[in-house]
ZAMARGU-4260 file (C-alpha; in steps of 0.2 Angstrom, whole numbers, plus 5000, padded with zeros to 4 digits):
<rodrens>
0) 5000/5000/5000 | 5007/5017/4996 | 5011/5030/5009 | 4997/5042/5012 | 5004/5060/5011
5) 4988/5066/5020 | 4970/5062/5022 | 4958/5075/5028 | 4946/5073/5042 | 4947/5062/5058
10) 4959/5048/5058 | 4949/5033/5063 | 4964/5023/5065 | 4971/5035/5078 | 4955/5035/5087
15) 4956/5016/5087 | 4973/5015/5096 | 4968/5029/5108 | 4951/5022/5113 | 4958/5012/5127
20) 4956/4993/5131 | 4941/4983/5136 | 4940/4979/5154 | 4934/4964/5164 | 4933/4963/5183
25) 4946/4951/5190 | 4934/4940/5197 | 4925/4937/5180 | 4942/4934/5173 | 4945/4920/5186
30) 4928/4913/5182 | 4932/4913/5163 | 4948/4904/5166 | 4941/4891/5178 | 4925/4888/5167
35) 4931/4890/5150 | 4950/4884/5152 | 4949/4873/5167 | 4962/4884/5176 | 4962/4890/5194
40) 4972/4907/5193 | 4984/4909/5207 | 4988/4927/5202 | 4984/4940/5189 | 4996/4953/5184
45) 4992/4967/5171 | 5003/4969/5155 | 5005/4983/5143 | 4993/4984/5128 | 4987/4996/5115
50) 4970/4989/5110 | 4969/4973/5121 | 4968/4971/5139 | 4982/4959/5143 | 4985/4949/5159
55) 4999/4938/5165 | 4991/4922/5173 | 4999/4911/5185 | 4989/4895/5187 | 4995/4878/5193
60) 5013/4882/5191 | 5011/4887/5173 | 5010/4904/5165 | 4999/4911/5152 | 4993/4927/5144
65) 4975/4931/5145 | 4969/4944/5131 | 4952/4953/5131 | 4949/4961/5114 | 4937/4973/5106
70) 4922/4965/5096 | 4927/4976/5081 | 4944/4966/5080 | 4936/4949/5079 | 4943/4946/5061
75) 4960/4952/5066 | 4959/4940/5081 | 4955/4925/5069 | 4969/4930/5058 | 4981/4931/5072
80) 4976/4914/5079 | 4978/4906/5062 | 4995/4914/5060 | 5001/4907/5077 | 4994/4890/5072
85) 5004/4891/5056 | 5020/4895/5066 | 5017/4882/5079 | 5028/4867/5077 | 5040/4875/5065
90) 5058/4874/5069 | 5061/4893/5071 | 5075/4893/5084 | 5064/4903/5095 | 5047/4902/5104
95) 5031/4911/5099 | 5015/4910/5109 | 5003/4896/5106 | 4985/4897/5106 | 4977/4888/5121
100) 4960/4882/5116 | 4945/4883/5128 | 4937/4867/5134 | 4927/4866/5118 | 4942/4867/5108
105) 4939/4884/5101 | 4954/4896/5099 | 4943/4911/5104 | 4929/4912/5116 | 4918/4927/5121
110) 4912/4935/5137 | 4897/4946/5140 | 4901/4962/5149 | 4893/4979/5149 | 4881/4974/5135
115) 4895/4968/5124 | 4902/4951/5119 | 4920/4953/5121 | 4932/4941/5113 | 4944/4933/5124
120) 4958/4921/5121 | 4972/4912/5131 | 4990/4911/5125 | 5005/4902/5132 | 5018/4912/5141
125) 5035/4914/5132 | 5049/4916/5145 | 5063/4928/5143 | 5068/4946/5147 | 5063/4960/5135
130) 5076/4965/5123 | 5072/4983/5128 | 5078/4980/5146 | 5095/4977/5139 | 5103/4994/5137
135) 5108/4998/5119 | 5126/5000/5124 | 5126/4982/5132 | 5119/4973/5116 | 5133/4963/5109
140) 5137/4961/5091 | 5132/4943/5092 | 5115/4948/5100 | 5112/4960/5087 | 5116/4947/5074
145) 5104/4935/5082 | 5090/4948/5083 | 5092/4951/5064 | 5093/4933/5060 | 5077/4929/5070
150) 5068/4943/5061 | 5073/4936/5045 | 5068/4918/5049 | 5051/4925/5056 | 5048/4934/5040
155) 5052/4919/5030 | 5040/4909/5040 | 5026/4921/5040 | 5028/4925/5021 | 5022/4907/5018
160) 5006/4911/5027 | 4990/4915/5018 | 4972/4919/5025 | 4956/4922/5016 | 4951/4937/5027
165) 4966/4947/5032 | 4964/4962/5044 | 4961/4979/5039 | 4977/4991/5039 | 4980/4999/5056
170) 4987/5015/5062 | 5005/5009/5062 | 5005/5002/5044 | 5017/5011/5033 | 5004/5016/5021
175) 4997/5027/5035 | 5012/5036/5039 | 5008/5052/5030 | 4992/5054/5038 | 4999/5049/5055
180) 5013/5062/5054 | 5001/5075/5047 | 4990/5073/5063 | 5004/5072/5075 | 5019/5082/5070
185) 5012/5098/5076 | 5011/5091/5094 | 5030/5088/5095 | 5035/5101/5109 | 5054/5101/5106
190) 5058/5113/5091 | 5073/5103/5086 | 5063/5086/5086 | 5049/5094/5076 | 5061/5101/5063
195) 5068/5084/5062 | 5051/5076/5059 | 5047/5089/5046 | 5063/5086/5037 | 5060/5067/5037
200) 5043/5070/5030 | 5049/5081/5016 | 5063/5070/5012 | 5054/5053/5012 | 5035/5054/5010
205) 5034/5056/4992 | 5048/5043/4987 | 5040/5030/4998 | 5022/5034/4991 | 5029/5031/4974
210) 5040/5016/4977 | 5033/5006/4992 | 5020/4997/4980 | 5035/4990/4971 | 5042/4980/4985
215) 5038/4962/4988 | 5023/4959/5000 | 5019/4946/5013 | 5011/4943/5030 | 5023/4951/5043
220) 5023/4953/5062 | 5023/4972/5059 | 5027/4976/5078 | 5044/4968/5079 | 5051/4980/5092
225) 5062/4978/5107 | 5047/4976/5118 | 5041/4961/5108 | 5058/4952/5107 | 5063/4941/5122
230) 5081/4936/5126 | 5089/4923/5138 | 5107/4924/5145 | 5118/4909/5147 | 5134/4915/5156
235) 5140/4928/5144 | 5130/4922/5130 | 5113/4932/5127 | 5102/4926/5113 | 5084/4929/5107
240) 5072/4916/5115 | 5055/4922/5109 | 5044/4933/5099 | 5028/4939/5106 | 5013/4950/5102
245) 5007/4947/5084 | 4992/4959/5087 | 4998/4970/5072 | 5001/4956/5060 | 4995/4959/5042
250) 5000/4958/5024 | 5011/4973/5018 | 5028/4976/5012 | 5039/4962/5017 | 5052/4974/5023
255) 5041/4981/5036 | 5047/4970/5050 | 5065/4974/5047 | 5061/4993/5046 | 5051/4992/5062
260) 5065/4982/5070 | 5079/4994/5066 | 5069/5009/5072 | 5066/5001/5089 | 5083/4993/5092
265) 5093/5008/5086 | 5084/5019/5099 | 5097/5024/5112 | 5111/5018/5101 | 5127/5029/5099
270) 5128/5025/5080 | 5111/5020/5073 | 5118/5015/5056 | 5130/5003/5065 | 5115/4994/5073
275) 5106/4995/5056 | 5120/4987/5047 | 5121/4972/5060 | 5103/4969/5059 | 5102/4970/5040
280) 5117/4959/5037 | 5110/4945/5048 | 5092/4947/5041 | 5098/4946/5023 | 5107/4930/5027
285) 5091/4922/5033 | 5079/4931/5021 | 5087/4939/5006 | 5083/4957/5003 | 5081/4965/4985
290) 5091/4980/4980 | 5074/4989/4978 | 5071/4985/4997 | 5088/4991/5002 | 5085/5007/4993
295) 5069/5010/5004 | 5074/5002/5020 | 5082/5017/5029 | 5068/5029/5023 | 5055/5016/5030
300) 5065/5015/5047 | 5067/5034/5048 | 5048/5037/5044 | 5043/5024/5057 | 5054/5032/5070
305) 5047/5049/5066 | 5029/5042/5067 | 5032/5034/5084 | 5040/5050/5091 | 5026/5062/5084
310) 5012/5050/5089 | 5018/5049/5107 | 5020/5068/5108 | 5002/5069/5102 | 4996/5056/5115
315) 5005/5066/5128 | 4998/5082/5122 | 4980/5076/5121 | 4982/5065/5137 | 4976/5050/5127
320) 4978/5031/5130 | 4993/5023/5122 | 5007/5011/5126 | 5018/5022/5138 | 5034/5011/5134
325) 5038/5021/5118 | 5037/5038/5127 | 5056/5040/5129 | 5069/5054/5126 | 5078/5040/5116
330) 5064/5040/5103 | 5066/5058/5100 | 5085/5057/5100 | 5084/5044/5087 | 5073/5055/5076
335) 5086/5069/5077 | 5100/5057/5073 | 5091/5049/5058 | 5086/5066/5051 | 5105/5070/5050
340) 5109/5055/5040 | 5110/5058/5022 | 5099/5046/5011 | 5114/5040/5001 | 5124/5036/5017
345) 5109/5026/5024 | 5107/5017/5008 | 5126/5014/5006 | 5127/5007/5024 | 5114/4993/5022
350) 5120/4989/5004 | 5137/4987/5011 | 5131/4976/5025 | 5123/4964/5012 | 5139/4963/5002
355) 5134/4975/4988 | 5144/4991/4983 | 5139/5005/4994 | 5134/5015/4978 | 5128/5005/4963
360) 5139/5016/4952 | 5154/5015/4963 | 5164/5001/4955 | 5161/5009/4938 | 5168/5026/4944
365) 5183/5018/4952 | 5187/5010/4935 | 5184/5026/4925 | 5195/5036/4937 | 5210/5023/4935
370) 5211/5027/4917 | 5206/5045/4916 | 5218/5059/4909 | 5217/5072/4923 | 5226/5089/4924
375) 5236/5092/4939 | 5227/5103/4951 | 5242/5112/4957 | 5259/5116/4950 | 5275/5109/4957
380) 5282/5092/4962 | 5271/5081/4973 | 5278/5072/4988 | 5269/5062/5001 | 5269/5067/5019
385) 5266/5053/5030 | 5254/5058/5045 | 5251/5041/5051 | 5256/5033/5067 | 5271/5024/5060
390) 5278/5040/5052 | 5295/5046/5058 | 5287/5063/5058 | 5281/5059/5076 | 5297/5051/5083
395) 5302/5059/5099 | 5284/5067/5102 | 5274/5061/5116 | 5258/5055/5108 | 5248/5061/5123
400) 5252/5079/5118 | 5241/5082/5104 | 5248/5100/5101 | 5265/5093/5099 | 5259/5080/5087
405) 5251/5095/5077 | 5267/5105/5078 | 5277/5090/5071 | 5265/5088/5057 | 5265/5106/5052
410) 5284/5106/5052 | 5285/5091/5041 | 5273/5098/5029 | 5282/5115/5028 | 5299/5106/5026
415) 5293/5099/5009 | 5291/5116/5001 | 5293/5121/4987 | 5286/5103/4983 | 5268/5101/4986
420) 5265/5089/5001 | 5251/5077/4999 | 5241/5070/5013 | 5235/5053/5007 | 5218/5046/5005
425) 5213/5033/5018 | 5226/5037/5030 | 5222/5036/5048 | 5230/5052/5054 | 5240/5052/5070
430) 5235/5070/5076 | 5224/5067/5090 | 5225/5048/5095 | 5211/5042/5105 | 5207/5024/5112
435) 5200/5011/5101 | 5182/5010/5103 | 5174/5000/5089 | 5157/5007/5084 | 5156/5017/5100
440) 5151/5035/5103 | 5169/5040/5105 | 5177/5031/5091 | 5189/5043/5083 | 5185/5050/5065
445) 5203/5049/5060 | 5203/5040/5043 | 5205/5053/5030 | 5192/5053/5016 | 5201/5063/5003
450) 5218/5069/4996 | 5225/5085/5004 | 5237/5096/4993 | 5247/5107/5005 | 5254/5123/4996
455) 5255/5142/5001 | 5240/5152/5003 | 5235/5160/4986 | 5242/5145/4976 | 5230/5143/4960
460) 5220/5127/4959 | 5214/5120/4943 | 5200/5108/4938 | 5207/5091/4935 | 5192/5087/4923
465) 5179/5097/4914 | 5163/5100/4923 | 5149/5111/4929 | 5149/5120/4946 | 5135/5113/4956
470) 5138/5121/4973 | 5149/5135/4979 | 5147/5136/4998 | 5159/5129/5011 | 5165/5118/4997
475) 5166/5119/4978 | 5157/5104/4970 | 5159/5101/4951 | 5147/5089/4942 | 5156/5078/4929
480) 5146/5068/4916 | 5159/5059/4905 | 5154/5050/4889 | 5154/5031/4893 | 5156/5034/4912
485) 5144/5038/4926 | 5140/5055/4933 | 5150/5059/4948 | 5156/5074/4958 | 5172/5081/4964
490) 5173/5091/4980 | 5186/5105/4984 | 5187/5111/5002 | 5199/5126/5006 | 5197/5137/4991
495) 5195/5156/4989 | 5188/5164/4973 | 5179/5149/4966 | 5167/5151/4951 | 5148/5153/4954
500) 5136/5139/4953 | 5131/5134/4936 | 5147/5139/4928 | 5155/5127/4915 | 5173/5124/4919
505) 5186/5116/4907 | 5199/5104/4912 | 5215/5114/4918 | 5204/5130/4921 | 5207/5139/4937
510) 5194/5135/4950 | 5201/5146/4965 | 5216/5149/4976 | 5221/5139/4991 | 5214/5149/5006
515) 5223/5153/5023 | 5219/5140/5036 | 5221/5136/5054 | 5227/5120/5061 | 5237/5111/5047
520) 5245/5123/5034 | 5235/5129/5019 | 5228/5115/5008 | 5215/5110/4996 | 5206/5094/5000
525) 5199/5085/4985 | 5186/5071/4986 | 5176/5062/4973 | 5159/5054/4974 | 5145/5047/4963
530) 5132/5052/4976 | 5120/5066/4975 | 5124/5079/4989 | 5108/5087/4991 | 5104/5080/5008
535) 5122/5081/5014 | 5125/5096/5026 | 5143/5093/5024 | 5155/5080/5018 | 5167/5074/5032
540) 5186/5075/5030 | 5188/5060/5042 | 5177/5045/5046 | 5178/5031/5060 | 5188/5015/5055
545) 5173/5004/5059 | 5163/5013/5045 | 5177/5015/5033 | 5171/5002/5020 | 5155/5011/5018
550) 5163/5028/5016 | 5176/5022/5004 | 5161/5015/4993 | 5153/5032/4993 | 5169/5042/4992
555) 5182/5032/4982 | 5200/5037/4981 | 5203/5053/4971 | 5222/5051/4970 | 5221/5048/4950
560) 5215/5066/4949 | 5232/5072/4954 | 5238/5070/4936 | 5250/5060/4925 | 5265/5065/4936
565) 5256/5058/4951 | 5269/5048/4962 | 5257/5047/4976 | 5247/5032/4982 | 5233/5029/4994
570) 5237/5023/5012 | 5237/5005/5014 | 5239/4995/5031 | 5254/4985/5034 | 5246/4972/5044
575) 5242/4960/5030 | 5260/4961/5022 | 5268/4959/5039 | 5257/4943/5044 | 5261/4935/5027
580) 5280/4938/5030 | 5278/4930/5047 | 5270/4915/5039 | 5284/4914/5027 | 5299/4917/5039
585) 5294/4913/5056 | 5290/4896/5064 | 5272/4890/5065 | 5273/4889/5084 | 5278/4908/5085
590) 5261/4916/5092 | 5253/4932/5090 | 5241/4940/5102 | 5223/4940/5098 | 5213/4932/5084
595) 5214/4948/5074 | 5232/4954/5078 | 5236/4972/5080 | 5250/4980/5070 | 5258/4991/5083
600) 5267/5007/5078 | 5273/5015/5094 | 5270/5016/5113 | 5272/5028/5127 | 5270/5025/5146
605) 5254/5014/5148 | 5248/5016/5130 | 5251/5006/5114 | 5247/5014/5097 | 5243/5004/5082
610) 5246/5008/5064 | 5228/5016/5063 | 5232/5028/5076 | 5221/5020/5090 | 5228/5019/5108
615) 5227/5004/5119 | 5229/5003/5138 | 5243/4991/5141 | 5238/4979/5156 | 5248/4964/5151
620) 5266/4970/5147 | 5277/4966/5163 | 5293/4969/5152 | 5291/4988/5152 | 5292/4991/5171
625) 5293/5010/5169 | 5280/5011/5155 | 5284/5012/5136 | 5297/5024/5130 | 5302/5032/5146
630) 5311/5048/5141 | 5325/5045/5154 | 5329/5028/5148 | 5328/5033/5130 | 5341/5047/5134
635) 5352/5035/5144 | 5352/5022/5130 | 5355/5035/5117 | 5369/5044/5126 | 5378/5027/5130
640) 5376/5020/5113 | 5384/5035/5105 | 5398/5035/5118 | 5403/5016/5120 | 5396/4999/5118
645) 5407/4984/5119 | 5409/4968/5130 | 5413/4965/5148 | 5431/4959/5144 | 5435/4978/5143
650) 5434/4988/5159 | 5421/5002/5160 | 5413/5009/5176 | 5395/5007/5171 | 5397/4988/5173
655) 5403/4989/5191 | 5392/5004/5196 | 5377/4994/5190 | 5383/4978/5199 | 5385/4987/5215
660) 5368/4996/5214 | 5359/4980/5209 | 5366/4969/5223 | 5362/4983/5236 | 5344/4978/5233
665) 5347/4960/5238 | 5350/4952/5255 | 5368/4952/5261 | 5379/4939/5253 | 5371/4939/5236
670) 5384/4950/5228 | 5391/4941/5213 | 5382/4945/5197 | 5383/4935/5181 | 5376/4946/5167
675) 5367/4937/5152 | 5354/4942/5140 | 5338/4934/5145 | 5329/4926/5159 | 5330/4909/5151
680) 5349/4910/5151 | 5349/4916/5169 | 5339/4901/5174 | 5349/4889/5163 | 5365/4896/5171
685) 5359/4894/5189 | 5354/4876/5186 | 5370/4872/5178 | 5379/4879/5193 | 5368/4870/5206
690) 5371/4853/5197 | 5390/4856/5196 | 5391/4861/5214 | 5380/4847/5221 | 5385/4834/5209
695) 5366/4830/5208 | 5354/4830/5193 | 5337/4831/5200 | 5327/4847/5202 | 5311/4850/5212
700) 5299/4863/5205 | 5282/4869/5207 | 5270/4862/5194 | 5263/4873/5180 | 5278/4884/5182
705) 5288/4892/5167 | 5306/4896/5168 | 5312/4898/5150 | 5315/4891/5132 | 5332/4883/5133
710) 5334/4864/5133 | 5338/4864/5152 | 5325/4876/5158 | 5311/4869/5146 | 5315/4852/5155
715) 5309/4860/5171 | 5295/4870/5164 | 5279/4859/5164 | 5270/4870/5151 | 5284/4866/5139
720) 5289/4848/5144 | 5270/4842/5143 | 5272/4843/5124 | 5286/4830/5124 | 5287/4821/5141
725) 5293/4825/5158 | 5311/4822/5161 | 5315/4809/5174 | 5326/4822/5184 | 5311/4834/5185
730) 5300/4833/5200 | 5284/4844/5201 | 5276/4848/5217 | 5258/4854/5220 | 5254/4872/5215
735) 5251/4881/5231 | 5234/4888/5224 | 5222/4893/5238 | 5208/4894/5225 | 5209/4877/5217
740) 5221/4867/5228 | 5219/4856/5243 | 5222/4870/5255 | 5211/4886/5253 | 5210/4904/5258
745) 5201/4899/5274 | 5216/4888/5280 | 5228/4898/5290 | 5241/4884/5288 | 5240/4883/5269
750) 5257/4889/5266 | 5265/4877/5278 | 5255/4862/5271 | 5259/4866/5253 | 5278/4868/5259
755) 5277/4851/5266 | 5274/4843/5249 | 5290/4851/5243 | 5300/4845/5259 | 5293/4828/5256
760) 5299/4828/5239 | 5316/4832/5245 | 5316/4817/5257 | 5308/4805/5245 | 5321/4808/5232
765) 5335/4807/5245 | 5327/4790/5251 | 5329/4784/5233 | 5347/4788/5233 | 5345/4804/5221
770) 5344/4819/5232 | 5339/4835/5222 | 5352/4848/5217 | 5340/4862/5218 | 5322/4869/5221
775) 5318/4881/5208 | 5303/4892/5211 | 5294/4908/5204 | 5291/4920/5218 | 5273/4922/5211
780) 5267/4909/5198 | 5265/4918/5182 | 5261/4906/5169 | 5254/4895/5182 | 5239/4906/5184
785) 5245/4922/5194 | 5246/4911/5209 | 5251/4921/5225 | 5262/4910/5236 | 5253/4908/5253
790) 5261/4915/5268 | 5273/4903/5277 | 5277/4894/5261 | 5295/4898/5256 | 5302/4899/5274
795) 5301/4881/5279 | 5306/4875/5262 | 5322/4887/5262 | 5326/4880/5279 | 5324/4862/5274
800) 5334/4864/5258 | 5348/4871/5268 | 5348/4856/5280 | 5348/4844/5265 | 5361/4852/5254
805) 5348/4857/5241 | 5351/4874/5233 | 5337/4886/5231 | 5334/4897/5215 | 5322/4911/5215
810) 5316/4915/5198 | 5312/4934/5198 | 5311/4936/5180 | 5293/4940/5179 | 5290/4948/5196
815) 5306/4957/5202 | 5311/4975/5203 | 5297/4981/5214 | 5282/4974/5204 | 5274/4966/5219
820) 5274/4982/5229 | 5278/4974/5246 | 5296/4972/5243 | 5309/4974/5229 | 5310/4956/5226
825) 5296/4943/5226 | 5305/4931/5238 | 5306/4945/5251 | 5287/4945/5253 | 5289/4928/5261
830) 5299/4935/5276 | 5317/4938/5281 | 5321/4920/5283 | 5320/4917/5264 | 5337/4920/5256
835) 5339/4910/5240 | 5356/4904/5234 | 5353/4911/5217 | 5342/4925/5211 | 5338/4926/5192
840) 5331/4941/5184 | 5327/4948/5166 | 5312/4956/5157 | 5309/4972/5167 | 5328/4973/5171
845) 5330/4984/5156 | 5312/4990/5153 | 5312/4981/5136 | 5331/4982/5133 | 5338/4964/5132
850) 5347/4962/5148 | 5347/4949/5162 | 5357/4942/5176 | 5360/4929/5189 | 5366/4934/5206
855) 5373/4922/5219 | 5386/4922/5233 | 5405/4923/5232 | 5406/4906/5240 | 5395/4898/5226
860) 5404/4908/5213 | 5421/4902/5218 | 5415/4884/5219 | 5410/4885/5201 | 5426/4893/5195
865) 5434/4876/5190 | 5420/4874/5177 | 5429/4887/5167 | 5429/4905/5163 | 5412/4914/5161
870) 5408/4926/5147 | 5393/4932/5138 | 5396/4943/5123 | 5382/4955/5126 | 5378/4952/5144
875) 5382/4968/5154 | 5387/4978/5139 | 5388/4997/5143 | 5371/5002/5135 | 5362/4988/5145
880) 5371/4994/5161 | 5367/5012/5158 | 5349/5008/5155 | 5348/4997/5171 | 5356/5011/5182
885) 5343/5023/5175 | 5329/5011/5178 | 5334/5009/5197 | 5334/5028/5198 | 5317/5030/5190
890) 5309/5017/5201 | 5316/5026/5217 | 5313/5044/5210 | 5295/5041/5205 | 5290/5030/5219
895) 5285/5016/5208 | 5286/5002/5220 | 5274/5011/5232 | 5263/5014/5217 | 5262/4996/5213
900) 5257/4992/5231 | 5244/5005/5232 | 5236/5005/5215 | 5238/4986/5213 | 5227/4984/5228
905) 5215/4997/5222 | 5214/4987/5205 | 5210/4971/5214 | 5197/4979/5226 | 5188/4986/5211
910) 5189/4969/5201 | 5183/4960/5217 | 5168/4971/5217 | 5163/4965/5199 | 5162/4948/5206
915) 5146/4952/5215 | 5137/4955/5198 | 5147/4944/5187 | 5146/4925/5192 | 5159/4921/5178
920) 5172/4928/5190 | 5178/4915/5202 | 5193/4922/5210 | 5203/4939/5210 | 5221/4937/5217
925) 5238/4945/5216 | 5251/4956/5224 | 5256/4973/5218 | 5255/4975/5199 | 5254/4956/5196
930) 5236/4951/5197 | 5224/4937/5190 | 5206/4936/5187 | 5200/4918/5186 | 5184/4914/5176
935) 5174/4899/5179 | 5157/4893/5172 | 5151/4887/5189 | 5158/4893/5205 | 5154/4876/5214
940) 5163/4865/5201 | 5175/4878/5196 | 5174/4873/5178 | 5187/4884/5168 | 5179/4896/5157
945) 5193/4895/5144 | 5183/4900/5128 | 5175/4914/5137 | 5191/4921/5143 | 5198/4922/5126
950) 5183/4931/5120 | 5184/4943/5135 | 5201/4947/5129 | 5196/4950/5111 | 5182/4961/5117
955) 5193/4971/5129 | 5205/4974/5114 | 5190/4981/5104 | 5187/4993/5118 | 5206/4998/5118
960) 5212/4988/5133 | 5225/4974/5131 | 5226/4959/5142 | 5228/4940/5139 | 5224/4923/5146
965) 5236/4913/5156 | 5235/4897/5167 | 5234/4879/5162 | 5217/4881/5156 | 5219/4898/5149
970) 5205/4905/5159 | 5214/4918/5170 | 5217/4936/5165 | 5235/4940/5168 | 5236/4958/5174
975) 5254/4965/5174 | 5254/4983/5169 | 5269/4995/5170 | 5272/5002/5187 | 5266/5019/5181
980) 5249/5012/5180 | 5237/5025/5189 | 5221/5024/5198 | 5213/5031/5182 | 5220/5017/5172
985) 5214/5004/5185 | 5196/5012/5183 | 5197/5012/5164 | 5202/4994/5164 | 5189/4989/5177
990) 5175/4999/5168 | 5180/4991/5152 | 5179/4973/5159 | 5163/4977/5168 | 5155/4983/5151
995) 5162/4967/5142 | 5155/4955/5155 | 5138/4965/5155 | 5137/4965/5136 | 5142/4947/5134
1000) 5144/4939/5117
</rodrens>
């Protein structure tokens, strides 16, 4: 049915929806339920309804919906009953109400009340939570996809239904929109919303009136909104469980359900088109959409949103009956947002979602441009200026200082003169980096949608192609109609003295001069499109990365317009090429973080920046103890590298100065340093020395520990040797895990009990005639699941080892240098009686600069001397020592150990607070800035939520926060941020995790 632009006289359909609902006394309802349906009602609860009186019935442990209807709706009621019967028994993947016949078998019965015979019927109750009760910001991409797929499957199912007596069209039917808006728009109190409603009417009423009859028709639900979709949650997974309220069902345009759905689900969303794209893509996969339907889908959605907002305003103004659930500020906000979306952008978004070109003529235009003979727009040689995150332009600049980034960009552009610097198409500019927020309200619009030519103000600009001036406002628009091509437009922003509208312009003819500018140096921006620009207020210079494909389809690359001497190409990401090179040249076992890896370009303090200029909060990198790119360390390394870098056979004071400073942090006696390059080497050397000194081979360890990648240390790392078999000389003892282990948090003697297992292993091996050489332990189990050693664990082990001639090795590679807050070294948190024979360190030792060490006593060192001279080519080199010295100074000067203690506990307190609302969180534990959040599917069985943990990490990444799983089952978040992590960072992380857990997947 065509859209009615206006119909004079009273609107009977409006009068019908505002007439109120028929009433029955509660006792009469109970009588009907008992006499007609054999049910004794335990409880009756009112439900919302526009034309029916709806009651929720509890009877005999079951639930139903009792509906009292108007006699005038009897034909529609029979239609709906037949439709529900048609759907009953079909494998839809979700529930719909079923008609409960009365004792005579009739689907509808009637009751006399007030002189009228009122039709009544009983439906089964469909359990679930209203989709509307899930906040728009907490609807996952998977949930939106399921909503769209359910809508598609429902449309496919109802489309096969036919009935000889379909109901008459109602107020909300799209064909009535013109009349509905004509009667309601004037009641909208907010001038901005009223203007938006008027703009929507002017833009869409006539095209819909003309083209709606062309669309495929079928029986549809026609009220498929967020109040009629039910969802269920299973852990973090939320999916549609049912569809209710078929009271508006009728035959009409098949796209009506999807348009209604979009207008409802997009309400309150930060980016309505993002929601529309998700729904349309899933719907299309289940019930394919025609191109004609896609042309009209956003206009239908927009018209529906305007009709809802205007009608609810009228209901309020007239104090008439109506469903109050649609009377929200979000409904009005959606109308404002949709009115600002150009028609071509809306169409392009849904076309792209269905795998079609955003503009039908887009591919043809791209091909034509590639072969066109364009005149250079400006004189002079062209040179690319790289304004992306990977550019050397921004080296030495703190990315958090946006003014400094802009100054660096300006200097780089001006340095290219007299050449013309070119800002590339598609480049994500690194001028004001913000956190990654895929599809969120604060996602940065940093992907450049045109080509910028930077030249002095007053520089003449020529038309690259002949055309006609279509607009001359904030931008000059030329219309081009090439023979054998498609009509398209070029857009020039940043000009003075442009020709008047209607003027014909020849290729090479001057179209203006580059105007003075603020921000970046003077430039003209060139864009190209085959879209009509009549509904565009302006064309953006930058767009969000999540919408890039749509915008590229509407505004393709204008680089070919720079002329035959063009040596410029559009920006392309490096990630694909880098991943392919990794596949060719790196082993298959070399992992990357995340299913969709990130191409990192730079980092500073607690933030990473990827090649798209998006920032990520680093909560996982325990290597950069002081944060990324700490200026004092950069300066120290640079100065020393320019002064001297050699090996330790030469004498230089930074080596001994650093050795003195390092050993001063350790207990007395640990004063001999063996400098190496990695933690694996340090542990390897400690084990070699222990075996040499004791003339024993067996090593006692803690199960699930990780100590490195060399052959020796892989043999004492369960996470490694499980892949090839435990060596006979390795003896794991129980993980002292108070969450999963035999002795829990409530056992005050847990530490001593776990320690006894280690001591028993010493004695059992000794009894077998193979006493162990050493006990190797991490001071906090990292790869084993962020397990904090219980109080009283190491002290009895250390004493027993000394009595039995077993050497002890404290692996501090992951947790040393103040990370645990309570002490500079992890073993020190277990008490003064714990002094190991060897301390190994690495990772954070150089804040990312490769350096490591093993420290022991002079007595042990002398005993090892007969094994031969020790030398490591790069271990202890001058640059490493300079960096190490500066790191110790910064930790002290900036109070970072104390920060780890205080902020680390604050982070855990906040995380523990999330557990009250998110049952997936089984345990929160840690010390200082080494924490773990363990996820379980069931808190009683503690079944690891491994798959969910990986998903959580992926979703956190999409919100600009980096963390990754650890533990044997990969169900524990390992949180080990730089020691510069602030309370603000802790809040950002916790809020992001809360949002991910609440949103689900």
